[in-house]
C-alpha positions in Angstrom: 33.7 36.0 82.3 36.9 34.2 80.9 36.3 31.1 78.6 38.4 28.3 79.8 39.2 25.3 77.3 37.2 22.4 78.4 39.4 19.1 78.9 37.9 15.9 77.4 37.3 13.7 78.9 36.9 15.8 82.0 39.5 14.9 84.8 38.3 14.4 88.4 39.3 17.0 90.9 38.9 16.4 94.5 38.6 19.4 96.7 39.2 19.1 100.5 38.3 22.3 102.7 36.6 22.3 106.1 34.9 25.5 105.4 31.6 24.6 103.8 31.3 27.9 101.7 34.8 27.9 100.4 34.5 24.3 99.6 31.4 24.9 97.6 32.5 28.0 95.8 35.8 26.2 94.9 33.7 23.4 93.5 31.6 25.7 91.3 34.8 27.3 90.0 36.5 24.2 89.2 33.4 22.9 87.5 33.2 26.1 85.5 36.8 25.2 84.1 35.2 22.1 82.7 36.5 19.5 85.3 34.5 17.1 87.4 34.6 17.6 91.0 34.1 16.0 94.5 34.1 17.8 97.5 35.1 16.8 101.1 35.1 18.5 104.5 38.0 16.6 105.7 41.1 14.5 105.1 39.5 11.4 106.6 36.5 11.8 104.1 38.8 11.9 101.1 40.9 8.8 102.4 37.7 6.7 102.6 36.8 7.9 99.1 36.5 4.7 96.8 37.5 6.8 93.7 40.6 8.4 95.5 42.9 6.5 92.8 40.8 7.9 89.9 41.4 11.6 91.1 43.4 13.6 88.6 44.4 16.2 91.3 43.6 17.3 94.9 43.0 20.8 96.1 43.6 21.0 99.6 43.5 23.5 102.4 46.3 23.5 104.7 44.7 24.0 108.2 42.0 21.6 109.0 40.6 19.9 112.2 42.1 16.3 112.8 44.5 15.5 109.9 45.7 18.7 108.2 46.5 19.2 104.7 50.2 18.8 105.1 49.6 15.3 106.9 47.3 14.3 104.1 49.8 15.4 101.5 52.6 13.0 103.5 50.1 10.0 103.6 49.1 10.2 99.9 52.8 10.4 99.1 53.1 6.8 100.3 49.7 5.5 99.1 48.8 7.5 96.0 52.1 9.4 94.9 50.8 10.1 91.4 48.2 12.6 92.4 49.2 15.9 92.2 48.3 18.4 95.0 47.7 22.2 95.1 47.3 23.8 98.4 45.1 26.7 98.9 45.4 28.5 102.2 44.6 31.8 104.2 47.4 31.4 106.9 50.1 29.1 105.9 53.5 29.9 107.2 56.6 30.1 104.9 58.0 26.9 106.4 54.8 25.0 105.6 55.1 26.2 102.0 58.6 25.1 101.7 57.7 21.9 103.1 54.7 21.1 100.8 56.7 22.1 97.7 59.7 20.2 98.5 57.3 17.2 99.0 55.8 17.7 95.5 52.9 20.2 95.9 52.4 21.9 92.6 51.5 25.3 94.3 50.7 26.8 97.6 48.1 29.4 96.7 46.8 32.1 98.8 43.1 32.8 99.6 41.6 34.5 97.8 42.7 32.8 94.8 42.2 34.5 91.4 40.2 32.2 89.0 43.1 32.4 86.3 45.7 31.6 88.9 43.9 28.3 90.2 43.2 27.5 86.5 46.8 27.9 85.6 47.8 25.6 88.7 45.4 22.9 87.6 46.5 23.0 84.2 50.4 22.4 85.3 49.1 19.7 87.6 47.4 17.8 85.0 50.3 18.5 82.5 53.7 17.4 84.2 55.7 18.2 81.1 54.5 21.9 81.3 55.2 21.9 85.0 58.9 20.6 84.5 59.5 23.3 81.8 58.2 25.9 83.9 61.1 25.4 86.5 59.2 25.7 89.5 55.8 25.8 90.9 53.8 28.9 90.7 52.9 31.0 93.9 49.9 33.3 94.5 51.4 35.8 97.0 
């Protein structure tokens, strides 16, 4: 297994996915990178989370019942614009991807996501200078 450098203090990453098994596996993976995590089954749950403003990054599914990930991104852009967003999806359309990236998402990754690809997206999300130097968000096509 790849050893990932452990950030100190560990940033708090919120994972929002309506699929329990995907949410759980993403949480275990992100924890293995050395981050603290909280996981949510819906956009509404994360919006009601008292620590939302403390989140260093959000990992969002695009398609969820109720408010989808793109709608959540739009709302957070008004209330918490400082929080970087990484999307992970199995079925996003190119139009959705373009919209998410134009609205400031760090990346739109395709499920299943390789560990190192997610780690790199998180590294860029947490290091805006590195993100700016790369020129554009990474995509896992």
